Kinemage of the C-alpha trace (Angstrom):
@kinemage 1
@onewidth
@group {chain A} dominant
@subgroup {mainchain}
@vectorlist {calphas} color= white
{ca unk a 1} P 115.430 59.454 148.979
{ca unk a 2} L 112.739 58.292 146.594
{ca unk a 3} L 110.267 60.487 144.692
{ca unk a 4} L 107.331 59.727 146.996
{ca unk a 5} L 109.264 60.665 150.141
{ca unk a 6} L 110.630 63.812 148.487
{ca unk a 7} L 107.120 64.901 147.487
{ca unk a 8} L 105.852 64.365 151.049
{ca unk a 9} L 108.701 66.446 152.469
{ca unk a 10} L 108.219 69.226 149.911
{ca unk a 11} L 104.474 69.401 150.626
{ca unk a 12} L 105.154 69.525 154.367
{ca unk a 13} L 107.624 72.387 153.819
{ca unk a 14} L 105.189 74.253 151.553
{ca unk a 15} L 102.336 73.973 154.072
{ca unk a 16} L 104.335 74.748 157.209
{ca unk a 17} L 106.842 77.339 155.934
{ca unk a 18} L 105.956 78.855 152.573
{ca unk a 19} L 102.191 79.157 153.030
{ca unk a 20} L 102.625 80.848 156.417
{ca unk a 21} L 104.928 83.632 155.171
{ca unk a 22} L 103.792 87.206 154.662
{ca unk a 23} L 103.892 88.376 151.066
{ca unk a 24} L 106.438 91.162 150.643
{ca unk a 25} L 104.148 93.435 148.616
{ca unk a 26} L 100.656 92.774 149.946
{ca unk a 27} L 101.663 91.989 153.544
{ca unk a 28} L 99.149 89.130 153.599
{ca unk a 29} L 99.721 85.560 154.747
{ca unk a 30} L 99.904 83.437 151.592
{ca unk a 31} L 97.673 80.633 152.916
{ca unk a 32} L 94.909 83.055 153.917
{ca unk a 33} L 95.069 84.877 150.587
{ca unk a 34} L 94.895 81.569 148.678
{ca unk a 35} L 91.862 80.425 150.680
{ca unk a 36} L 90.061 83.715 149.914
{ca unk a 37} L 90.843 83.609 146.197
{ca unk a 38} L 90.401 79.875 145.581
{ca unk a 39} L 86.592 80.144 145.653
{ca unk a 40} L 86.670 82.812 142.919
{ca unk a 41} L 88.840 80.859 140.477
{ca unk a 42} L 87.312 79.160 137.463
{ca unk a 43} L 87.259 75.387 137.437
{ca unk a 44} L 89.740 73.660 135.152
{ca unk a 45} L 88.241 72.214 131.971
{ca unk a 46} L 88.062 68.418 131.796
{ca unk a 47} L 91.186 66.811 130.409
{ca unk a 48} L 90.805 65.214 127.010
{ca unk a 49} L 93.459 63.173 125.205
{ca unk a 50} L 92.340 64.769 121.938
{ca unk a 51} L 91.018 68.127 120.798
{ca unk a 52} L 89.276 69.531 117.724
{ca unk a 53} L 91.652 71.304 115.343
{ca unk a 54} L 88.939 72.701 113.051
{ca unk a 55} L 85.552 74.018 114.138
{ca unk a 56} L 83.915 73.465 110.754
{ca unk a 57} L 81.628 70.402 110.984
{ca unk a 58} L 82.786 69.011 107.640
{ca unk a 59} L 86.472 69.405 108.581
{ca unk a 60} L 86.643 68.105 112.127
{ca unk a 61} L 90.161 66.863 112.533
{ca unk a 62} L 91.406 65.360 115.748
{ca unk a 63} L 94.930 65.176 117.061
{ca unk a 64} L 96.546 64.138 120.278
{ca unk a 65} L 97.509 66.771 122.817
{ca unk a 66} L 101.018 66.241 124.216
{ca unk a 67} L 101.351 65.788 127.981
{ca unk a 68} L 102.281 68.850 130.039
{ca unk a 69} L 105.126 67.089 131.836
{ca unk a 70} L 107.728 64.566 130.776
{ca unk a 71} L 108.039 61.261 132.633
{ca unk a 72} L 110.412 61.549 135.626
{ca unk a 73} L 112.923 59.302 133.842
{ca unk a 74} L 113.578 62.091 131.309
{ca unk a 75} L 114.663 64.455 134.098
{ca unk a 76} L 116.895 61.765 135.583
{ca unk a 77} L 118.594 61.346 132.191
{ca unk a 78} L 119.096 65.108 131.882
{ca unk a 79} L 120.689 65.222 135.344
{ca unk a 80} L 122.946 62.254 134.600
{ca unk a 81} L 121.245 59.981 137.131
{ca unk a 82} L 121.511 56.333 136.152
């Protein structure tokens, strides 16, 4: 199975099984709770490849922000997949 097919199957499972379950503590259906709360969440800030390290105008230094996830090949190497 390739990555694209696996992602499709996982999304299908999340939508049809996980999102339809009742939460053990609140007793609410996860999908319905998410829909109610999604509108109240703050929007994500725009992604920038760089950010300001110093806020002083005369000392504005820029540096790259590392990605949040490694390329998939790194995980294959860790799992011993050739």
